[in-house]
MARRO-830592 format. One record per residue: residue in three letters; x, y, z of N, C-alpha, C, O in turn. Coordinates in steps of 0.05 Angstrom, whole numbers, always signed. Example, Ala and Ser with C-alpha at 12.3 -4.5 7.8 and 13.67 -1.06 7.14 Angstrom:
BEGIN
{resn=Ala	nxx=+264	nyy=-114	nzz=+156	caxx=+246	cayy=-90	cazz=+156	cxx=+264	cyy=-66	czz=+156	oxx=+285	oyy=-66	ozz=+169} .
{resn=Ser	nxx=+257	nyy=-45	nzz=+142	caxx=+273	cayy=-21	cazz=+143	cxx=+258	cyy=+1	czz=+157	oxx=+268	oyy=+23	ozz=+161} .
# end
This chain:
BEGIN
{resn=Unk	nxx=+3615	nyy=-569	nzz=-322	caxx=+3616	cayy=-541	cazz=-316	cxx=+3590	cyy=-529	czz=-324	oxx=+3575	oyy=-531	ozz=-344} .
{resn=Unk	nxx=+3590	nyy=-513	nzz=-298	caxx=+3559	cayy=-494	cazz=-295	cxx=+3561	cyy=-480	czz=-321	oxx=+3583	oyy=-477	ozz=-331} .
{resn=Unk	nxx=+3536	nyy=-468	nzz=-334	caxx=+3530	cayy=-456	cazz=-355	cxx=+3525	cyy=-428	czz=-341	oxx=+3507	oyy=-426	ozz=-324} .
{resn=Unk	nxx=+3543	nyy=-407	nzz=-349	caxx=+3547	cayy=-386	cazz=-342	cxx=+3522	cyy=-367	czz=-356	oxx=+3521	oyy=-368	ozz=-381} .
{resn=Unk	nxx=+3501	nyy=-352	nzz=-342	caxx=+3481	cayy=-340	cazz=-353	cxx=+3480	cyy=-306	czz=-356	oxx=+3471	oyy=-292	ozz=-374} .
{resn=Unk	nxx=+3493	nyy=-298	nzz=-334	caxx=+3499	cayy=-267	cazz=-327	cxx=+3517	cyy=-263	czz=-317	oxx=+3525	oyy=-277	ozz=-298} .
{resn=Unk	nxx=+3531	nyy=-239	nzz=-325	caxx=+3558	cayy=-230	cazz=-311	cxx=+3559	cyy=-202	czz=-309	oxx=+3566	oyy=-188	ozz=-329} .
{resn=Unk	nxx=+3553	nyy=-190	nzz=-285	caxx=+3557	cayy=-158	cazz=-285	cxx=+3573	cyy=-147	czz=-260	oxx=+3570	oyy=-156	ozz=-237} .
{resn=Unk	nxx=+3588	nyy=-129	nzz=-268	caxx=+3608	cayy=-118	cazz=-253	cxx=+3596	cyy=-91	czz=-243	oxx=+3607	oyy=-69	ozz=-247} .
{resn=Unk	nxx=+3571	nyy=-95	nzz=-229	caxx=+3558	cayy=-68	cazz=-212	cxx=+3545	cyy=-81	czz=-189	oxx=+3545	oyy=-105	ozz=-186} .
{resn=Unk	nxx=+3535	nyy=-67	nzz=-176	caxx=+3519	cayy=-73	cazz=-151	cxx=+3494	cyy=-76	czz=-156	oxx=+3482	oyy=-59	ozz=-170} .
{resn=Unk	nxx=+3480	nyy=-100	nzz=-145	caxx=+3454	cayy=-108	cazz=-139	cxx=+3444	cyy=-105	czz=-111	oxx=+3458	oyy=-102	ozz=-92} .
{resn=Unk	nxx=+3416	nyy=-106	nzz=-112	caxx=+3405	cayy=-106	cazz=-85	cxx=+3380	cyy=-128	czz=-87	oxx=+3368	oyy=-132	ozz=-108} .
{resn=Unk	nxx=+3376	nyy=-141	nzz=-62	caxx=+3350	cayy=-155	cazz=-60	cxx=+3329	cyy=-136	czz=-60	oxx=+3324	oyy=-122	ozz=-40} .
{resn=Unk	nxx=+3314	nyy=-135	nzz=-85	caxx=+3297	cayy=-113	cazz=-86	cxx=+3267	cyy=-121	czz=-75	oxx=+3255	oyy=-104	ozz=-62} .
{resn=Unk	nxx=+3257	nyy=-142	nzz=-78	caxx=+3230	cayy=-150	cazz=-73	cxx=+3227	cyy=-178	czz=-77	oxx=+3239	oyy=-192	ozz=-94} .
{resn=Unk	nxx=+3208	nyy=-187	nzz=-59	caxx=+3195	cayy=-215	cazz=-60	cxx=+3166	cyy=-215	czz=-59	oxx=+3154	oyy=-200	ozz=-44} .
{resn=Unk	nxx=+3157	nyy=-231	nzz=-74	caxx=+3130	cayy=-231	cazz=-73	cxx=+3123	cyy=-261	czz=-69	oxx=+3135	oyy=-278	ozz=-82} .
{resn=Unk	nxx=+3104	nyy=-267	nzz=-51	caxx=+3095	cayy=-290	cazz=-39	cxx=+3081	cyy=-304	czz=-57	oxx=+3088	oyy=-326	ozz=-65} .
{resn=Unk	nxx=+3056	nyy=-290	nzz=-66	caxx=+3036	cayy=-300	cazz=-83	cxx=+3042	cyy=-311	czz=-111	oxx=+3025	oyy=-325	ozz=-123} .
{resn=Unk	nxx=+3065	nyy=-307	nzz=-122	caxx=+3076	cayy=-321	cazz=-147	cxx=+3101	cyy=-332	czz=-142	oxx=+3113	oyy=-342	ozz=-161} .
{resn=Unk	nxx=+3110	nyy=-331	nzz=-119	caxx=+3140	cayy=-338	cazz=-109	cxx=+3159	cyy=-322	czz=-132	oxx=+3170	oyy=-336	ozz=-150} .
{resn=Unk	nxx=+3162	nyy=-295	nzz=-131	caxx=+3180	cayy=-285	cazz=-147	cxx=+3200	cyy=-264	czz=-131	oxx=+3191	oyy=-248	ozz=-114} .
{resn=Unk	nxx=+3225	nyy=-266	nzz=-137	caxx=+3249	cayy=-255	cazz=-130	cxx=+3255	cyy=-232	czz=-150	oxx=+3258	oyy=-238	ozz=-173} .
{resn=Unk	nxx=+3258	nyy=-210	nzz=-143	caxx=+3269	cayy=-186	cazz=-157	cxx=+3300	cyy=-173	czz=-148	oxx=+3305	oyy=-160	ozz=-128} .
{resn=Unk	nxx=+3314	nyy=-179	nzz=-166	caxx=+3346	cayy=-166	cazz=-155	cxx=+3343	cyy=-142	czz=-173	oxx=+3329	oyy=-144	ozz=-194} .
{resn=Unk	nxx=+3355	nyy=-120	nzz=-167	caxx=+3353	cayy=-91	cazz=-179	cxx=+3386	cyy=-80	czz=-176	oxx=+3399	oyy=-81	ozz=-155} .
{resn=Unk	nxx=+3393	nyy=-72	nzz=-200	caxx=+3419	cayy=-51	cazz=-199	cxx=+3406	cyy=-30	czz=-208	oxx=+3397	oyy=-31	ozz=-231} .
{resn=Unk	nxx=+3404	nyy=-8	nzz=-192	caxx=+3391	cayy=+15	cazz=-199	cxx=+3410	cyy=+35	czz=-215	oxx=+3433	oyy=+29	ozz=-210} .
{resn=Unk	nxx=+3408	nyy=+53	nzz=-232	caxx=+3424	cayy=+70	cazz=-246	cxx=+3435	cyy=+90	czz=-230	oxx=+3423	oyy=+97	ozz=-210} .
{resn=Unk	nxx=+3457	nyy=+102	nzz=-235	caxx=+3474	cayy=+121	cazz=-221	cxx=+3484	cyy=+146	czz=-237	oxx=+3475	oyy=+148	ozz=-260} .
{resn=Unk	nxx=+3498	nyy=+161	nzz=-230	caxx=+3512	cayy=+177	cazz=-245	cxx=+3534	cyy=+161	czz=-264	oxx=+3536	oyy=+167	ozz=-287} .
{resn=Unk	nxx=+3550	nyy=+142	nzz=-252	caxx=+3563	cayy=+124	cazz=-269	cxx=+3550	cyy=+103	czz=-285	oxx=+3563	oyy=+91	ozz=-303} .
{resn=Unk	nxx=+3526	nyy=+98	nzz=-280	caxx=+3513	cayy=+71	cazz=-293	cxx=+3486	cyy=+85	czz=-302	oxx=+3468	oyy=+90	ozz=-287} .
{resn=Unk	nxx=+3485	nyy=+91	nzz=-330	caxx=+3463	cayy=+104	cazz=-340	cxx=+3435	cyy=+85	czz=-344	oxx=+3414	oyy=+93	ozz=-354} .
{resn=Unk	nxx=+3438	nyy=+63	nzz=-336	caxx=+3411	cayy=+40	cazz=-339	cxx=+3409	cyy=+32	czz=-313	oxx=+3428	oyy=+34	ozz=-297} .
{resn=Unk	nxx=+3384	nyy=+21	nzz=-308	caxx=+3381	cayy=-2	cazz=-285	cxx=+3381	cyy=-26	czz=-299	oxx=+3377	oyy=-28	ozz=-323} .
{resn=Unk	nxx=+3386	nyy=-48	nzz=-280	caxx=+3379	cayy=-81	cazz=-288	cxx=+3362	cyy=-89	czz=-270	oxx=+3366	oyy=-80	ozz=-247} .
{resn=Unk	nxx=+3340	nyy=-106	nzz=-275	caxx=+3320	cayy=-124	cazz=-263	cxx=+3326	cyy=-151	czz=-267	oxx=+3326	oyy=-159	ozz=-290} .
{resn=Unk	nxx=+3332	nyy=-165	nzz=-250	caxx=+3335	cayy=-192	cazz=-250	cxx=+3312	cyy=-206	czz=-237	oxx=+3308	oyy=-199	ozz=-214} .
{resn=Unk	nxx=+3295	nyy=-225	nzz=-247	caxx=+3270	cayy=-237	cazz=-238	cxx=+3274	cyy=-268	czz=-239	oxx=+3281	oyy=-280	ozz=-259} .
{resn=Unk	nxx=+3270	nyy=-279	nzz=-214	caxx=+3268	cayy=-309	cazz=-210	cxx=+3238	cyy=-315	czz=-208	oxx=+3226	oyy=-300	ozz=-193} .
{resn=Unk	nxx=+3226	nyy=-333	nzz=-220	caxx=+3201	cayy=-339	cazz=-217	cxx=+3197	cyy=-372	czz=-203	oxx=+3215	oyy=-388	ozz=-204} .
{resn=Unk	nxx=+3177	nyy=-377	nzz=-192	caxx=+3174	cayy=-400	cazz=-177	cxx=+3195	cyy=-402	czz=-160	oxx=+3210	oyy=-420	ozz=-166} .
{resn=Unk	nxx=+3202	nyy=-389	nzz=-142	caxx=+3221	cayy=-391	cazz=-124	cxx=+3219	cyy=-415	czz=-102	oxx=+3198	oyy=-415	ozz=-89} .
{resn=Unk	nxx=+3235	nyy=-432	nzz=-96	caxx=+3234	cayy=-453	cazz=-74	cxx=+3257	cyy=-451	czz=-55	oxx=+3259	oyy=-470	ozz=-39} .
{resn=Unk	nxx=+3272	nyy=-434	nzz=-54	caxx=+3295	cayy=-427	cazz=-37	cxx=+3314	cyy=-408	czz=-43	oxx=+3322	oyy=-406	ozz=-66} .
{resn=Unk	nxx=+3324	nyy=-393	nzz=-23	caxx=+3338	cayy=-367	cazz=-28	cxx=+3361	cyy=-370	czz=-7	oxx=+3355	oyy=-377	ozz=+16} .
{resn=Unk	nxx=+3391	nyy=-365	nzz=-13	caxx=+3409	cayy=-364	cazz=+6	cxx=+3428	cyy=-339	czz=-7	oxx=+3448	oyy=-346	ozz=-20} .
{resn=Unk	nxx=+3425	nyy=-318	nzz=-4	caxx=+3439	cayy=-291	cazz=-13	cxx=+3441	cyy=-271	czz=+8	oxx=+3428	oyy=-272	ozz=+29} .
{resn=Unk	nxx=+3460	nyy=-252	nzz=+3	caxx=+3464	cayy=-229	cazz=+17	cxx=+3442	cyy=-208	czz=+10	oxx=+3428	oyy=-213	ozz=-10} .
{resn=Unk	nxx=+3437	nyy=-186	nzz=+24	caxx=+3415	cayy=-170	cazz=+16	cxx=+3434	cyy=-149	czz=-9	oxx=+3424	oyy=-141	ozz=-30} .
{resn=Unk	nxx=+3457	nyy=-144	nzz=-4	caxx=+3472	cayy=-121	cazz=-23	cxx=+3491	cyy=-144	czz=-33	oxx=+3503	oyy=-160	ozz=-19} .
{resn=Unk	nxx=+3491	nyy=-142	nzz=-62	caxx=+3516	cayy=-162	cazz=-76	cxx=+3526	cyy=-141	czz=-97	oxx=+3513	oyy=-128	ozz=-114} .
{resn=Unk	nxx=+3555	nyy=-141	nzz=-89	caxx=+3576	cayy=-118	cazz=-100	cxx=+3575	cyy=-122	czz=-133	oxx=+3576	oyy=-104	ozz=-150} .
{resn=Unk	nxx=+3573	nyy=-153	nzz=-140	caxx=+3578	cayy=-153	cazz=-171	cxx=+3562	cyy=-180	czz=-171	oxx=+3556	oyy=-192	ozz=-150} .
{resn=Unk	nxx=+3558	nyy=-188	nzz=-195	caxx=+3539	cayy=-214	cazz=-195	cxx=+3545	cyy=-229	czz=-219	oxx=+3544	oyy=-219	ozz=-242} .
{resn=Unk	nxx=+3551	nyy=-255	nzz=-213	caxx=+3555	cayy=-274	cazz=-238	cxx=+3529	cyy=-297	czz=-228	oxx=+3525	oyy=-304	ozz=-205} .
{resn=Unk	nxx=+3515	nyy=-303	nzz=-249	caxx=+3498	cayy=-321	cazz=-246	cxx=+3501	cyy=-347	czz=-263	oxx=+3500	oyy=-345	ozz=-287} .
{resn=Unk	nxx=+3503	nyy=-368	nzz=-254	caxx=+3503	cayy=-391	cazz=-270	cxx=+3480	cyy=-417	czz=-265	oxx=+3469	oyy=-421	ozz=-243} .
{resn=Unk	nxx=+3476	nyy=-432	nzz=-285	caxx=+3456	cayy=-454	cazz=-277	cxx=+3472	cyy=-477	czz=-268	oxx=+3491	oyy=-484	ozz=-282} .
{resn=Unk	nxx=+3466	nyy=-488	nzz=-247	caxx=+3482	cayy=-515	cazz=-238	cxx=+3473	cyy=-537	czz=-258	oxx=+3449	oyy=-536	ozz=-266} .
{resn=Unk	nxx=+3488	nyy=-556	nzz=-267	caxx=+3484	cayy=-579	cazz=-284	cxx=+3471	cyy=-601	czz=-264	oxx=+3478	oyy=-603	ozz=-240} .
{resn=Unk	nxx=+3455	nyy=-616	nzz=-274	caxx=+3448	cayy=-641	cazz=-261	cxx=+3470	cyy=-657	czz=-251	oxx=+3488	oyy=-665	ozz=-266} .
{resn=Unk	nxx=+3468	nyy=-661	nzz=-225	caxx=+3489	cayy=-683	cazz=-209	cxx=+3511	cyy=-660	czz=-201	oxx=+3528	oyy=-670	ozz=-187} .
{resn=Unk	nxx=+3513	nyy=-640	nzz=-204	caxx=+3533	cayy=-618	cazz=-196	cxx=+3532	cyy=-618	czz=-167	oxx=+3509	oyy=-620	ozz=-157} .
{resn=Unk	nxx=+3554	nyy=-616	nzz=-151	caxx=+3547	cayy=-613	cazz=-121	cxx=+3553	cyy=-589	czz=-117	oxx=+3575	oyy=-582	ozz=-124} .
{resn=Unk	nxx=+3537	nyy=-570	nzz=-105	caxx=+3535	cayy=-542	cazz=-98	cxx=+3532	cyy=-545	czz=-66	oxx=+3511	oyy=-555	ozz=-58} .
{resn=Unk	nxx=+3553	nyy=-535	nzz=-48	caxx=+3552	cayy=-540	cazz=-22	cxx=+3528	cyy=-524	czz=-7	oxx=+3515	oyy=-537	ozz=+10} .
{resn=Unk	nxx=+3523	nyy=-501	nzz=-12	caxx=+3502	cayy=-483	cazz=+2	cxx=+3477	cyy=-501	czz=+5	oxx=+3472	oyy=-512	ozz=+27} .
{resn=Unk	nxx=+3462	nyy=-505	nzz=-18	caxx=+3431	cayy=-526	cazz=-14	cxx=+3440	cyy=-545	czz=+3	oxx=+3429	oyy=-548	ozz=+25} .
{resn=Unk	nxx=+3460	nyy=-558	nzz=-4	caxx=+3464	cayy=-589	cazz=+14	cxx=+3467	cyy=-582	czz=+41	oxx=+3455	oyy=-594	ozz=+59} .
{resn=Unk	nxx=+3482	nyy=-565	nzz=+45	caxx=+3487	cayy=-557	cazz=+78	cxx=+3462	cyy=-544	czz=+93	oxx=+3462	oyy=-543	ozz=+117} .
{resn=Unk	nxx=+3442	nyy=-536	nzz=+79	caxx=+3419	cayy=-525	cazz=+88	cxx=+3397	cyy=-545	czz=+86	oxx=+3376	oyy=-540	ozz=+98} .
{resn=Unk	nxx=+3400	nyy=-569	nzz=+71	caxx=+3380	cayy=-586	cazz=+70	cxx=+3362	cyy=-582	czz=+45	oxx=+3341	oyy=-595	ozz=+42} .
{resn=Unk	nxx=+3370	nyy=-563	nzz=+29	caxx=+3349	cayy=-557	cazz=+2	cxx=+3351	cyy=-572	czz=-15	oxx=+3374	oyy=-580	ozz=-20} .
{resn=Unk	nxx=+3331	nyy=-582	nzz=-29	caxx=+3329	cayy=-596	cazz=-55	cxx=+3314	cyy=-589	czz=-74	oxx=+3291	oyy=-580	ozz=-73} .
{resn=Unk	nxx=+3328	nyy=-592	nzz=-94	caxx=+3317	cayy=-575	cazz=-125	cxx=+3290	cyy=-592	czz=-131	oxx=+3293	oyy=-615	ozz=-140} .
{resn=Unk	nxx=+3268	nyy=-584	nzz=-127	caxx=+3249	cayy=-601	cazz=-138	cxx=+3242	cyy=-599	czz=-170	oxx=+3251	oyy=-582	ozz=-186} .
{resn=Unk	nxx=+3222	nyy=-621	nzz=-177	caxx=+3220	cayy=-622	cazz=-204	cxx=+3205	cyy=-594	czz=-214	oxx=+3186	oyy=-583	ozz=-202} .
{resn=Unk	nxx=+3217	nyy=-586	nzz=-236	caxx=+3202	cayy=-559	cazz=-248	cxx=+3222	cyy=-536	czz=-244	oxx=+3221	oyy=-517	ozz=-260} .
{resn=Unk	nxx=+3240	nyy=-537	nzz=-223	caxx=+3257	cayy=-518	cazz=-213	cxx=+3290	cyy=-525	czz=-222	oxx=+3299	oyy=-547	ozz=-229} .
{resn=Unk	nxx=+3302	nyy=-505	nzz=-219	caxx=+3330	cayy=-506	cazz=-226	cxx=+3347	cyy=-490	czz=-206	oxx=+3338	oyy=-470	ozz=-195} .
{resn=Unk	nxx=+3370	nyy=-500	nzz=-203	caxx=+3389	cayy=-489	cazz=-177	cxx=+3406	cyy=-465	czz=-196	oxx=+3420	oyy=-472	ozz=-215} .
{resn=Unk	nxx=+3404	nyy=-444	nzz=-189	caxx=+3418	cayy=-416	cazz=-198	cxx=+3440	cyy=-412	czz=-175	oxx=+3434	oyy=-409	ozz=-151} .
{resn=Unk	nxx=+3465	nyy=-413	nzz=-187	caxx=+3484	cayy=-405	cazz=-165	cxx=+3491	cyy=-378	czz=-171	oxx=+3492	oyy=-371	ozz=-194} .
{resn=Unk	nxx=+3494	nyy=-364	nzz=-153	caxx=+3501	cayy=-328	cazz=-153	cxx=+3526	cyy=-328	czz=-142	oxx=+3532	oyy=-343	ozz=-123} .
{resn=Unk	nxx=+3544	nyy=-308	nzz=-153	caxx=+3572	cayy=-304	cazz=-139	cxx=+3580	cyy=-280	czz=-141	oxx=+3574	oyy=-270	ozz=-163} .
{resn=Unk	nxx=+3592	nyy=-266	nzz=-127	caxx=+3602	cayy=-239	cazz=-126	cxx=+3629	cyy=-243	czz=-117	oxx=+3640	oyy=-265	ozz=-116} .
{resn=Unk	nxx=+3642	nyy=-218	nzz=-110	caxx=+3669	cayy=-215	cazz=-105	cxx=+3677	cyy=-224	czz=-73	oxx=+3700	oyy=-230	ozz=-65} .
{resn=Unk	nxx=+3647	nyy=-222	nzz=-54	caxx=+3653	cayy=-230	cazz=-33	cxx=+3629	cyy=-251	czz=-23	oxx=+3623	oyy=-253	ozz=+0} .
{resn=Unk	nxx=+3620	nyy=-261	nzz=-39	caxx=+3600	cayy=-280	cazz=-33	cxx=+3593	cyy=-300	czz=-52	oxx=+3598	oyy=-297	ozz=-76} .
{resn=Unk	nxx=+3580	nyy=-322	nzz=-41	caxx=+3569	cayy=-345	cazz=-60	cxx=+3539	cyy=-358	czz=-47	oxx=+3536	oyy=-367	ozz=-25} .
{resn=Unk	nxx=+3521	nyy=-355	nzz=-65	caxx=+3496	cayy=-360	cazz=-56	cxx=+3478	cyy=-376	czz=-80	oxx=+3486	oyy=-385	ozz=-101} .
{resn=Unk	nxx=+3456	nyy=-378	nzz=-71	caxx=+3437	cayy=-390	cazz=-93	cxx=+3411	cyy=-384	czz=-96	oxx=+3403	oyy=-370	ozz=-77} .
{resn=Unk	nxx=+3397	nyy=-388	nzz=-113	caxx=+3365	cayy=-384	cazz=-119	cxx=+3357	cyy=-413	czz=-127	oxx=+3370	oyy=-424	ozz=-144} .
{resn=Unk	nxx=+3337	nyy=-425	nzz=-115	caxx=+3323	cayy=-448	cazz=-127	cxx=+3295	cyy=-438	czz=-140	oxx=+3276	oyy=-432	ozz=-126} .
{resn=Unk	nxx=+3295	nyy=-438	nzz=-169	caxx=+3275	cayy=-428	cazz=-180	cxx=+3264	cyy=-436	czz=-206	oxx=+3280	oyy=-445	ozz=-223} .
{resn=Unk	nxx=+3237	nyy=-435	nzz=-213	caxx=+3232	cayy=-446	cazz=-240	cxx=+3243	cyy=-437	czz=-265	oxx=+3250	oyy=-451	ozz=-284} .
{resn=Unk	nxx=+3245	nyy=-407	nzz=-263	caxx=+3259	cayy=-391	cazz=-286	cxx=+3271	cyy=-365	czz=-276	oxx=+3268	oyy=-354	ozz=-254} .
{resn=Unk	nxx=+3284	nyy=-359	nzz=-294	caxx=+3301	cayy=-329	cazz=-292	cxx=+3297	cyy=-314	czz=-315	oxx=+3295	oyy=-327	ozz=-336} .
{resn=Unk	nxx=+3296	nyy=-287	nzz=-317	caxx=+3295	cayy=-265	cazz=-337	cxx=+3307	cyy=-241	czz=-323	oxx=+3309	oyy=-239	ozz=-299} .
{resn=Unk	nxx=+3314	nyy=-225	nzz=-340	caxx=+3328	cayy=-203	cazz=-335	cxx=+3319	cyy=-179	czz=-357	oxx=+3310	oyy=-185	ozz=-379} .
{resn=Unk	nxx=+3321	nyy=-156	nzz=-347	caxx=+3313	cayy=-131	cazz=-366	cxx=+3325	cyy=-109	czz=-357	oxx=+3325	oyy=-102	ozz=-333} .
{resn=Unk	nxx=+3338	nyy=-96	nzz=-378	caxx=+3357	cayy=-68	cazz=-375	cxx=+3340	cyy=-46	czz=-386	oxx=+3330	oyy=-48	ozz=-409} .
{resn=Unk	nxx=+3335	nyy=-23	nzz=-368	caxx=+3326	cayy=+0	cazz=-378	cxx=+3331	cyy=+27	czz=-367	oxx=+3348	oyy=+28	ozz=-349} .
{resn=Unk	nxx=+3321	nyy=+48	nzz=-374	caxx=+3331	cayy=+75	cazz=-361	cxx=+3308	cyy=+81	czz=-339	oxx=+3305	oyy=+105	ozz=-332} .
{resn=Unk	nxx=+3294	nyy=+63	nzz=-328	caxx=+3278	cayy=+71	cazz=-304	cxx=+3296	cyy=+84	czz=-285	oxx=+3321	oyy=+84	ozz=-285} .
{resn=Unk	nxx=+3275	nyy=+98	nzz=-265	caxx=+3286	cayy=+112	cazz=-244	cxx=+3282	cyy=+93	czz=-217	oxx=+3266	oyy=+74	ozz=-215} .
{resn=Unk	nxx=+3297	nyy=+99	nzz=-201	caxx=+3299	cayy=+85	cazz=-168	cxx=+3274	cyy=+70	czz=-162	oxx=+3274	oyy=+46	ozz=-157} .
{resn=Unk	nxx=+3253	nyy=+86	nzz=-161	caxx=+3228	cayy=+75	cazz=-149	cxx=+3209	cyy=+75	czz=-173	oxx=+3186	oyy=+81	ozz=-168} .
{resn=Unk	nxx=+3216	nyy=+69	nzz=-196	caxx=+3196	cayy=+65	cazz=-220	cxx=+3194	cyy=+36	czz=-219	oxx=+3213	oyy=+22	ozz=-212} .
{resn=Unk	nxx=+3166	nyy=+25	nzz=-226	caxx=+3161	cayy=-4	cazz=-224	cxx=+3176	cyy=-17	czz=-247	oxx=+3181	oyy=-9	ozz=-270} .
{resn=Unk	nxx=+3184	nyy=-45	nzz=-233	caxx=+3197	cayy=-59	cazz=-254	cxx=+3186	cyy=-67	czz=-280	oxx=+3162	oyy=-68	ozz=-280} .
{resn=Unk	nxx=+3196	nyy=-73	nzz=-301	caxx=+3186	cayy=-80	cazz=-323	cxx=+3168	cyy=-106	czz=-319	oxx=+3149	oyy=-112	ozz=-333} .
{resn=Unk	nxx=+3177	nyy=-119	nzz=-300	caxx=+3160	cayy=-145	cazz=-292	cxx=+3141	cyy=-140	czz=-275	oxx=+3129	oyy=-160	ozz=-268} .
{resn=Unk	nxx=+3134	nyy=-119	nzz=-265	caxx=+3112	cayy=-107	cazz=-248	cxx=+3103	cyy=-135	czz=-229	oxx=+3086	oyy=-151	ozz=-238} .
{resn=Unk	nxx=+3116	nyy=-138	nzz=-204	caxx=+3108	cayy=-157	cazz=-189	cxx=+3087	cyy=-152	czz=-173	oxx=+3078	oyy=-171	ozz=-161} .
{resn=Unk	nxx=+3076	nyy=-128	nzz=-170	caxx=+3057	cayy=-117	cazz=-158	cxx=+3030	cyy=-113	czz=-173	oxx=+3030	oyy=-97	ozz=-192} .
{resn=Unk	nxx=+3008	nyy=-125	nzz=-167	caxx=+2986	cayy=-116	cazz=-183	cxx=+2980	cyy=-88	czz=-190	oxx=+2987	oyy=-73	ozz=-172} .
{resn=Unk	nxx=+2971	nyy=-77	nzz=-209	caxx=+2966	cayy=-52	cazz=-219	cxx=+2936	cyy=-37	czz=-209	oxx=+2930	oyy=-15	ozz=-217} .
# end
């Protein structure tokens, strides 16, 4: 059974991808109903299969030997040092192949830099 890491009932967006360090940032901005924003960072990304807008988000780490259709269908392989993270929402299933996953919740505004600061200052 996959290990569930995160589960949020709020919208996320594919916010930023940085080629230099192969980092992917997903963000759920704060709103009138949601007083905080959440940033989710994937590092050492080797593959992505996601929609741009995610209505809710559950992330689990696939266990070794588990068959997950999207990567296999697209010919993606999980290389040494990376993991297969399976992302699901109410209307999608996708994945990110990456070396690490981190998340941070704060009261930052829509355009404020991420806690993870993907771009050099």
